[in-house]
N, C-alpha and C positions, 0 to 999 in steps of 0.2 A: 445444524452445527452452528455455534457461535462464531461470527465473523472474526478474523484476526484483528487486533488493535495494536500490537506491538512488533516492530521489526527491527531486529538488532544487526548493524554491520559489524563484520570482524574481518581483519586482514588475513588473507590465506598464507601469508608467509610467515605467521606467527601461530604455529600449530597449538600452542598452549592456550592463546586466546581463542582460537576456533573451538578447542575442547570445552572452554569455560562457556562460550556462547551456546554451544549445543546443550549444555547442562543448565542454562539460564532459564528464566521464566518467559522469555520472549515467545511469542506465538509463532514467528518465522525468523529464522537465522539467514542473514544475508552474507554469504561468504565472497569476499571481494578479491577479484584478480585484477582490478583496474586501477582506480585512483590512489587506492590506499597502499598500493605495492610499487616499489621502486623498479624501474627497468631492469636493474641487475638481478633482481629476485623473482622475476616473473615465472621462470621455469620451476624454481623451488616452490613457489606458491601454488602452482598448478598441480605439481606432484602431491603436495600436502592435501589439497582439495580432493583428488581422487582417492588418496588413502583414507582420509577421515570421514568421507560421505558416501563410501561404498555401501554401507548398510541401509541407507535410505530410511531411517527409522523415525524422523520427525521433519516437519515442514522446512525446507530449505530452498533458497535461490542462490545461485551463482552468478555474480556480476562479471560478465566476460569483457575482454577489451574490444574496442571499436574496430570495424572491418578495416578502417584505414591504418591500423597499427600492424606491425609484424608479428604480434603475438595472437592475433584473433583466430587464425585457422587451427592453431594447436589448442587454444581454449575449447573450441568447438569439438575437436576430436576427443579431448579429455571428457567434456561433458556428455558427449554421446555415449561413453562408456559407463556413465552413472545410472542409477534407477531413474525411471521415468518421474518418479516423485520429486526429484530434484528440478526446479524450474530454472529457466535461463532469465536473468536480468540483463537487459539490453540498453546499454548507455547511448546518449546522444543520438537518439532516433529522430530522423528527419523526413523519412519518407515510407510509404507503404511498401515500395519495391524492397528495402532492406529487410522488412518483416518477411516478405514472401521468401527471399533467400534463405533466411534462418529457419523458417518453417519447414523449408525443404531439407535443409541440412541436419535439423533436429526433429524428425517426425515422431509425433506423439507426445512431445514435450511442450509444457506450458511455457508462454513466452510473457515477459513482463517488461514492456518498453518504458524507458525513461525519456521524457521530453525535457531537452535542456538548452534549447535555442529558440530565437524568435521564429525561424522557419518551422521547427517542430511544433510550437504553439499554434501557428497558423494552419498546420496540417493535422491537428489533434484528432479530429473525427475520422480522417482517412487512415490514420495509423491505427486507431482503435478498432476499425472495422476491416483491416487489411487481411486478417486471417482468423479461422476459428481457434487457432492455437493461442490467440491472445487471451490471457486471463486477467490482466489489470493493466492500467496505465498510471503513471505518476509523473510528478515534476522533479527535475533536479535543479533546485534553486540556486546553488552556488555558481554553476556554470551559466545558468540562465541570467543571473545578475551580471555576470561578466559580458555575457553577449549583449545585454541591453545596456551596459555601462550605467548601471543605477545601483545606489546603495539604500534608498528609501523603500520601506515595506509597501508604500502605496503604489509603487510602480509594479508590484506583483499581483495587485488585486485582480486585474483582468486576466492575466495569464492563469491564475489560479481557478477563476470561475470558468474560464474556457475549458480546461482540462477536466473540471468536475462535470460540466455539462456534456463534454464529449463522452466521457465514461458512461454516464446515464444514457445518452442517446444510442450508444453501442451496446446497452444492457450488460455493462460490466459493473463490478462492485464500485462503490465510491473510492476515489483515490486516497492513499494514506499521504499525510503530509511529509514534506522533505524534512531533513534533520535540523535540530536546533543546535547550533555549533557550541554554545557555552554550557559545558556539562556541569558547572557549579551553580548556574542560575536556574534553580528548579521553580522558583515562583514566576520567573519570565517564561519558562517552558510551559508551565500551567496555563498562563494567560494566553500565551500563543496558541496552545492547543484548543483552548475554548473559542477563540476567534476562528480558528480553522474549522471547527466543529459547526459553528454557526454558518460558515459558508457551504458546508456539505462534505467536508473531508471526513474520513472515518479512519482513526489510527494514525500512527506516525512512525517513521523510521528513527532509530536511535543510534548513537555512536558510543554509547557507554551503558552498561547495565543499570547504573544509578538512576538513568532516566526512565527506565521502564514503568516503574509503578506510578510515577507522575503522569505519564502519557495514558496508561490504562484508566487511572482514575478520572481524568479529564474527559475521556470519550465514553465511559460508562454512564448509563442514565442515572439521574439523581433520584433519590426516594419520591420526591414529588412528581417527576415525570412518569416513574413506574406506576404510582397510585392513579394518575390521570389516565395512563394508557389502559390499566385494568378497568377503570370506570367506563371508558370508551367501549371496551369489548363486552363488558357486562351489560351496559345499556342496549348494545346492538343485540346481544342474545336475547334479552328480555323482550325487546320490541318484536324481534323475529317470532318468538314463542307466542306472543299476544296478537301477532298479525298487525302490528302498528307500523305505519309507513314513515311518518316524521319522527325523528329521534333527536332529543336534546339532552345535553348534560345538565347537571344541577345549577350551574352557573349561567344557563340559558343558551350555550353555544350549541347550534344545530350541527349534526354530524353529517359528513359526506363520505364517499368511498375513500378519498385520499387520506382523511383523518384516521380511518379505520386501519388502512395499510400502514401508516406511520405508527399507530399504536402497536401493531404486531412487530414492527421493526424494533421499537423500543423495547418490548419484552424479550425478543430474541437476544438483544444485547445486554439485557439486565444481569448483574452480577448473581450467579447462583449460589454465592454463599449466604448464609442466613444473616 
């Protein structure tokens, strides 16, 4: 299956927006019970999520409230009644113990921890390997910026790389990038996505459907990358058939196992459209 590249947040207290998100082109819909929902609307949001997600017909994750809040237990109870295809997005994760508690409360359900603090970043690998229920990890950069008391992008370079490396070490998919808050700046979004892709991110969360196509385009391989990947695999196949050990591309680059695996990953992501 082609890995997901677009993840669309939608507030659960707005059922109209949830329906639109479920009908959108997003690969995964993120139904939010946490930051996007005011305290007075938490119960309504939870009820909406239960009603609208009961069919479990497309990839969805529900972001629950943190265990320190008064809404957490009710969120878990509601989520436990939904199909197991609905994953749990866990905010502000700082320890593997939090994951173990959630895995016990939500057996058989995929967990997607968000790392949003300096302590979470320091414990990224411990969190990523805390339970077999973990299906992905990613950064929540708005809260992380606040915790680190920084505004400059440069301050996030190490936390981003730390989470990417932790995900790989835990044999999880590459993390998706955090949201780009300016929904009108699609050029800035595209440039940011390209920079994140170069670091090792795959895909990105969005806060508006207008961002989805820009994100998808930025993370899909370019035609040049696809051609090179095909050349790599063709050369390997030809050399194997001929019994040749050393393999080089037309430009003189010698191939190794890592390059072959990367070529396969590129073709897996390639846009299937002609």
